[in-house]
ZAKOLPA-187497 format. One record per residue: residue in one letter; z, x, y of N, C-alpha, C, CB in turn. Coordinates in Angstrom, 1 decimal, padded with zeros to 4 digits. Glycine has a CB too. Example, Ala and Ser with C-alpha at 12.3 -4.5 7.8 and 13.67 -1.06 7.14 Angstrom:
a 007.8 013.2 -005.7 007.8 012.3 -004.5 007.8 013.2 -003.3 009.0 011.3 -004.5;
s 007.1 012.8 -002.2 007.1 013.7 -001.1 007.9 012.9 000.0 005.7 014.1 -000.6;
// end
This chain:
m 023.4 -023.4 070.6 023.0 -024.2 069.5 023.7 -025.6 069.6 023.4 -023.6 068.1;
s 023.0 -026.6 069.5 023.6 -027.9 069.7 024.3 -028.4 068.4 022.6 -029.0 070.1;
l 025.2 -029.4 068.6 026.0 -029.9 067.5 025.1 -030.7 066.5 027.0 -030.9 068.0;
d 024.0 -031.3 067.0 023.0 -031.9 066.1 022.4 -031.0 065.1 022.0 -032.7 066.9;
a 022.0 -029.8 065.6 021.4 -028.8 064.8 022.3 -028.3 063.7 020.9 -027.6 065.7;
v 023.6 -028.1 064.1 024.6 -027.7 063.1 024.8 -028.7 062.0 026.0 -027.4 063.8;
f 024.9 -030.0 062.4 025.0 -031.1 061.4 023.7 -031.2 060.5 025.2 -032.4 062.1;
e 022.6 -030.9 061.1 021.3 -031.0 060.3 021.3 -029.8 059.3 020.1 -030.9 061.2;
m 021.7 -028.6 059.7 021.8 -027.5 058.7 022.8 -027.8 057.6 022.2 -026.2 059.4;
l 023.9 -028.4 057.9 024.9 -028.7 056.9 024.4 -029.8 056.0 026.2 -029.2 057.6;
a 023.6 -030.7 056.5 023.1 -031.8 055.7 022.0 -031.2 054.7 022.4 -032.9 056.6;
n 021.3 -030.2 055.2 020.2 -029.7 054.3 020.8 -028.8 053.2 019.3 -028.8 055.1;
g 022.0 -028.2 053.4 022.7 -027.5 052.3 022.3 -026.0 052.2 022.4 -028.1 051.1;
w 021.5 -025.5 053.0 021.1 -024.1 052.8 022.2 -023.2 053.2 019.9 -023.7 053.7;
p 023.1 -023.5 054.1 024.3 -022.6 054.3 025.2 -022.4 053.1 025.1 -023.1 055.5;
l 025.3 -023.5 052.4 026.2 -023.5 051.2 025.5 -022.5 050.1 026.4 -024.9 050.6;
a 024.2 -022.6 050.0 023.5 -021.7 049.0 023.6 -020.3 049.5 022.0 -022.1 048.9;
l 023.5 -020.0 050.8 023.6 -018.7 051.3 025.0 -018.1 051.1 023.3 -018.6 052.8;
a 026.0 -019.0 051.3 027.4 -018.6 051.0 027.7 -018.3 049.6 028.4 -019.6 051.5;
g 027.1 -019.1 048.7 027.2 -018.8 047.2 026.6 -017.5 046.8 026.6 -019.9 046.4;
f 025.4 -017.2 047.4 024.8 -015.9 047.1 025.6 -014.7 047.6 023.4 -015.9 047.8;
l 026.1 -014.8 048.8 026.9 -013.7 049.3 028.2 -013.6 048.5 027.3 -014.0 050.8;
l 028.8 -014.6 048.1 030.0 -014.5 047.3 029.7 -013.9 046.0 030.7 -015.9 047.1;
g 028.6 -014.3 045.4 028.2 -013.7 044.1 027.9 -012.2 044.2 027.0 -014.4 043.5;
a 027.3 -011.8 045.3 027.0 -010.4 045.5 028.2 -009.6 045.7 026.0 -010.2 046.7;
l 029.2 -010.1 046.5 030.4 -009.4 046.7 031.3 -009.3 045.5 031.2 -010.1 047.8;
t 031.4 -010.3 044.7 032.2 -010.2 043.5 031.5 -009.4 042.4 032.4 -011.6 042.9;
g 030.2 -009.4 042.4 029.5 -008.5 041.5 029.6 -007.0 041.8 028.0 -008.8 041.5;
a 029.8 -006.7 043.1 030.0 -005.3 043.5 031.4 -004.8 043.1 029.8 -005.2 045.0;
f 032.3 -005.7 043.0 033.7 -005.3 042.7 034.1 -005.4 041.2 034.7 -006.0 043.5;
l 033.2 -006.0 040.4 033.5 -006.1 039.0 033.4 -004.7 038.3 032.6 -007.1 038.3;
p 034.2 -004.4 037.3 034.0 -003.1 036.6 032.7 -003.0 035.9 035.2 -002.9 035.6;
r 032.1 -001.9 035.9 030.9 -001.6 035.3 031.1 -001.4 033.8 030.2 -000.4 035.9;
s 030.1 -001.7 033.0 030.1 -001.5 031.6 030.0 -000.1 031.2 029.0 -002.3 030.9;
e 030.8 000.4 030.2 030.8 001.8 029.8 029.5 002.0 029.0 032.0 002.2 029.1;
n 028.9 001.0 028.5 027.7 001.1 027.7 026.5 001.4 028.5 027.5 -000.1 026.8;
g 026.0 002.6 028.3 024.8 002.9 029.1 023.5 002.6 028.3 024.8 004.4 029.5;
p 022.4 003.2 028.7 021.1 002.9 028.0 021.2 003.5 026.5 020.0 003.5 028.7;
e 021.9 004.5 026.3 022.0 005.1 025.0 022.7 004.2 024.0 022.8 006.5 025.0;
a 023.7 003.5 024.5 024.4 002.6 023.6 023.5 001.4 023.3 025.7 002.1 024.2;
t 022.7 001.0 024.3 021.8 -000.2 024.0 020.8 000.2 023.0 021.1 -000.6 025.4;
i 020.2 001.4 023.1 019.2 001.8 022.1 019.8 001.9 020.7 018.6 003.2 022.5;
k 021.1 002.5 020.7 021.8 002.6 019.4 022.0 001.2 018.8 023.1 003.4 019.5;
r 022.4 000.2 019.6 022.7 -001.1 019.2 021.4 -001.8 018.7 023.3 -001.9 020.3;
m 020.3 -001.5 019.2 019.0 -002.1 018.9 018.4 -001.5 017.6 018.0 -002.0 020.0;
a 018.8 -000.3 017.2 018.3 000.4 016.1 018.6 -000.4 014.8 018.8 001.8 016.0;
p 017.6 -000.7 013.9 017.9 -001.4 012.7 018.8 -000.6 011.7 016.6 -001.9 012.1;
d 019.6 -001.3 011.0 020.4 -000.6 010.0 019.7 -000.6 008.7 021.8 -001.3 009.8;
g 020.2 000.1 007.7 019.5 000.2 006.4 019.3 -001.2 005.7 020.3 001.1 005.5;
d 020.3 -002.0 005.8 020.2 -003.3 005.2 019.1 -004.2 005.8 021.5 -004.1 005.3;
g 018.9 -004.1 007.1 017.9 -004.8 007.8 016.5 -004.3 007.4 018.0 -004.6 009.3;
l 016.3 -003.0 007.2 015.0 -002.5 006.7 014.8 -002.9 005.3 015.0 -001.0 006.8;
a 015.8 -002.9 004.5 015.6 -003.3 003.1 015.3 -004.8 003.0 016.9 -003.1 002.2;
a 015.9 -005.6 003.8 015.6 -007.1 003.9 014.2 -007.3 004.3 016.6 -007.8 004.8;
l 013.7 -006.5 005.3 012.4 -006.6 005.8 011.4 -006.2 004.8 012.2 -005.8 007.1;
a 011.7 -005.2 004.0 010.8 -004.7 003.0 010.7 -005.8 001.9 011.3 -003.4 002.4;
s 011.8 -006.4 001.5 011.7 -007.4 000.5 011.0 -008.7 001.0 013.2 -007.8 000.0;
e 011.1 -009.0 002.2 010.4 -010.2 002.8 008.9 -009.8 002.8 010.8 -010.5 004.2;
l 008.5 -008.6 003.1 007.1 -008.2 003.1 006.5 -008.3 001.7 006.9 -006.9 003.7;
a 007.3 -007.8 000.7 006.9 -007.8 -000.7 006.7 -009.3 -001.2 007.9 -007.1 -001.6;
t 007.6 -010.2 -000.8 007.5 -011.6 -001.2 006.3 -012.2 -000.5 008.7 -012.3 -000.7;
a 006.0 -011.9 000.7 004.8 -012.4 001.4 003.6 -011.9 000.8 004.8 -012.0 002.9;
k 003.5 -010.6 000.3 002.4 -010.1 -000.3 002.1 -010.8 -001.7 002.5 -008.6 -000.5;
e 003.2 -011.1 -002.4 003.1 -011.8 -003.7 002.5 -013.2 -003.5 004.4 -011.9 -004.4;
l 003.0 -013.9 -002.4 002.5 -015.2 -002.1 001.0 -015.2 -001.7 003.3 -015.8 -001.0;
l 000.7 -014.2 -001.0 -000.7 -014.0 -000.6 -001.6 -013.8 -001.8 -000.9 -012.9 000.4;
d -001.2 -012.9 -002.7 -001.9 -012.6 -003.9 -002.0 -013.9 -004.8 -001.2 -011.5 -004.7;
a -001.0 -014.7 -004.9 -001.0 -015.9 -005.6 -002.0 -016.9 -005.0 000.4 -016.5 -005.7;
e -002.0 -017.0 -003.7 -002.9 -017.9 -003.0 -004.3 -017.4 -003.2 -002.6 -017.9 -001.5;
e -004.6 -016.1 -003.2 -005.9 -015.6 -003.4 -006.4 -016.0 -004.8 -006.0 -014.1 -003.2;
a -005.5 -015.9 -005.8 -005.8 -016.2 -007.2 -006.1 -017.7 -007.3 -004.6 -015.9 -008.1;
e -005.3 -018.6 -006.6 -005.6 -020.0 -006.6 -006.9 -020.3 -006.0 -004.5 -020.7 -005.9;
t -007.2 -019.6 -004.9 -008.5 -019.7 -004.2 -009.7 -019.4 -005.1 -008.6 -018.9 -002.9;
g -009.5 -018.3 -005.9 -010.5 -017.9 -006.9 -010.7 -018.9 -007.9 -010.2 -016.6 -007.5;
e -009.6 -019.5 -008.4 -009.7 -020.6 -009.4 -010.4 -021.8 -008.8 -008.3 -020.9 -010.0;
m -010.0 -022.1 -007.6 -010.6 -023.3 -007.0 -012.1 -023.1 -006.8 -010.0 -023.5 -005.6;
a -012.5 -021.8 -006.4 -014.0 -021.6 -006.3 -014.7 -021.7 -007.6 -014.1 -020.1 -005.7;
e -014.1 -021.2 -008.7 -014.7 -021.4 -010.0 -014.8 -022.9 -010.4 -013.9 -020.7 -011.1;
n -013.8 -023.6 -010.1 -013.8 -025.1 -010.4 -014.9 -025.8 -009.6 -012.5 -025.7 -010.1;
l -015.0 -025.4 -008.3 -016.1 -026.0 -007.5 -017.5 -025.6 -007.9 -015.9 -025.6 -006.0;
k -017.6 -024.4 -008.4 -018.9 -023.9 -008.9 -019.3 -024.7 -010.1 -018.9 -022.4 -009.2;
d -018.3 -024.9 -011.1 -018.6 -025.7 -012.3 -018.9 -027.1 -011.9 -017.4 -025.6 -013.2;
l -018.2 -027.7 -011.0 -018.4 -029.1 -010.6 -019.8 -029.2 -010.0 -017.4 -029.5 -009.6;
d -020.2 -028.2 -009.2 -021.6 -028.2 -008.6 -022.6 -028.2 -009.6 -021.7 -027.1 -007.6;
h -022.5 -027.4 -010.6 -023.5 -027.3 -011.7 -023.5 -028.6 -012.5 -023.1 -026.1 -012.7;
a -022.3 -029.2 -012.7 -022.3 -030.5 -013.5 -023.0 -031.6 -012.7 -020.9 -030.9 -013.8;
i -022.8 -031.6 -011.3 -023.4 -032.6 -010.5 -024.9 -032.4 -010.5 -022.9 -032.6 -009.0;
k -025.4 -031.2 -010.4 -026.8 -030.9 -010.4 -027.5 -031.3 -011.7 -027.1 -029.4 -010.2;
r -026.8 -031.1 -012.9 -027.3 -031.5 -014.2 -027.4 -033.0 -014.3 -026.4 -031.0 -015.3;
a -026.3 -033.7 -013.7 -026.3 -035.2 -013.8 -027.4 -035.7 -012.9 -024.9 -035.7 -013.3;
n -027.6 -035.1 -011.7 -028.7 -035.5 -010.8 -030.0 -035.4 -011.5 -028.7 -034.7 -009.5;
g -030.3 -034.3 -012.2 -031.5 -034.1 -012.9 -031.7 -035.1 -014.0 -031.6 -032.7 -013.5;
r -030.7 -035.4 -014.8 -030.8 -036.4 -015.8 -031.1 -037.8 -015.2 -029.5 -036.5 -016.6;
l -030.4 -038.1 -014.1 -030.7 -039.4 -013.4 -032.1 -039.5 -012.9 -029.7 -039.5 -012.2;
k -032.7 -038.4 -012.4 -034.1 -038.4 -012.0 -035.0 -038.7 -013.2 -034.5 -037.1 -011.3;
l -034.7 -038.1 -014.4 -035.5 -038.3 -015.6 -035.4 -039.8 -016.0 -035.0 -037.4 -016.7;
i -034.2 -040.4 -016.0 -034.0 -041.7 -016.3 -034.8 -042.7 -015.4 -032.5 -042.1 -016.3;
m -034.8 -042.4 -014.1 -035.5 -043.2 -013.1 -037.0 -043.1 -013.4 -035.1 -042.7 -011.7;
k -037.5 -041.9 -013.7 -038.9 -041.8 -014.0 -039.3 -042.6 -015.2 -039.3 -040.3 -014.2;
a -038.4 -042.6 -016.2 -038.7 -043.3 -017.5 -038.6 -044.9 -017.2 -037.6 -043.0 -018.6;
v -037.7 -045.3 -016.3 -037.6 -046.7 -016.0 -038.9 -047.2 -015.2 -036.3 -047.0 -015.2;
k -039.4 -046.3 -014.3 -040.6 -046.7 -013.5 -041.8 -046.8 -014.4 -040.8 -045.6 -012.4;
r -041.9 -045.9 -015.4 -043.0 -045.9 -016.4 -043.0 -047.1 -017.2 -043.0 -044.6 -017.2;
a -041.8 -047.6 -017.6 -041.6 -048.7 -018.4 -042.0 -050.0 -017.7 -040.2 -048.8 -019.0;
k -041.9 -050.1 -016.4 -042.3 -051.3 -015.7 -043.7 -051.4 -015.7 -041.8 -051.3 -014.3;
// end
C-alpha cells in the first residue's frame, strides 16, 4: 500500500469512524448488564390506579364537551331553520310587492 493511499484514507475519515465503532462495541461488551429484565419493563409500563382514574375523568370531561357541542349544534340548526323560513317569507312578500308595483305602472 502506498503512502498516498494511506493519506487519502486518513483524509476521508472512515478509519476514525471504524475505530469509534470498534471502541463502542468493546466498551459495550464490558459494561455491566441491567438487572431489569423484560418483566420489570412490563411492570413499569403498567398503569397505576391514579393514572386510570385520571384517564376516566378526562374521558368523562371529553364526553360532556361533546354533548355540549351537540346541543349547541342542535340549537344552531334550529336557528338556521327559523332564519330560512323568515327569508322565504320575506322573499314571498317582496315578490308580492314587486307584482303590485308592476301593476301600478
